[in-house]
C-alpha positions in Angstrom: -27.7 -20.3 58.2 -28.3 -17.7 55.5 -24.6 -17.4 54.8 -24.3 -21.2 54.4 -27.2 -21.3 51.9 -25.7 -18.4 50.0 -22.3 -20.1 49.9 -23.9 -23.3 48.7 -26.0 -21.6 46.1 -22.9 -19.7 44.9 -20.9 -22.9 44.7 -23.8 -24.5 42.7 -23.9 -21.4 40.4 -20.2 -21.7 39.7 -20.5 -25.4 38.8 -23.4 -24.7 36.5 -21.7 -21.8 34.9 -18.5 -23.8 34.4 -20.4 -26.6 32.7 -22.4 -24.2 30.6 -19.2 -22.5 29.5 -17.6 -25.9 28.7 -20.6 -27.2 26.8 -21.0 -23.9 24.9 -17.3 -24.0 24.0 -17.4 -27.6 22.9 -20.5 -26.8 20.8 -18.6 -24.0 19.0 -15.7 -26.3 18.3 -18.1 -28.9 16.9 -19.6 -26.3 14.6 -16.2 -25.2 13.4 -15.3 -28.9 12.8 -18.4 -29.4 10.7 -17.6 -26.3 8.7 -14.1 -27.5 8.0 -15.2 -31.0 7.1 -18.0 -29.7 4.8 -15.6 -27.3 3.1 -13.1 -30.1 2.5 -15.9 -32.3 1.1 -17.0 -29.4 -1.1 -13.5 -28.9 -2.4 -13.2 -32.7 -3.1 -16.5 -32.7 -4.9 -15.5 -29.7 -7.1 -12.2 -31.5 -8.0 -14.1 -34.7 -8.7 -16.6 -32.9 -11.0 -13.7 -31.2 -12.8 -12.0 -34.5 -13.5 -15.1 -36.3 -14.7 -16.8 -33.6 -16.7 -17.2 -34.4 -20.4 -15.7 -31.5 -22.3 -17.3 -31.0 -25.7 -15.9 -28.3 -28.0 -18.3 -25.5 -28.8 -18.4 -26.2 -32.5 -19.4 -29.8 -31.8 -22.1 -28.6 -29.5 -23.6 -26.3 -32.2 -23.7 -29.1 -34.7 -25.3 -31.5 -32.3 -27.9 -29.2 -30.8 -29.2 -27.8 -34.2 
């Protein structure tokens, strides 16, 4: 009887360990995906601000601000 309980608990442990590993691995993939998506968004935002920034020459800025 003791051997049967040990075998069942070991089988249960293996199932729990497998699911923990899989969920942990999936969580890491999701974090990497978020980082990649965020970095792509950041790159797109930087490009957008470069394209839509008003460029005022420095001599014009001096005359305007003084």
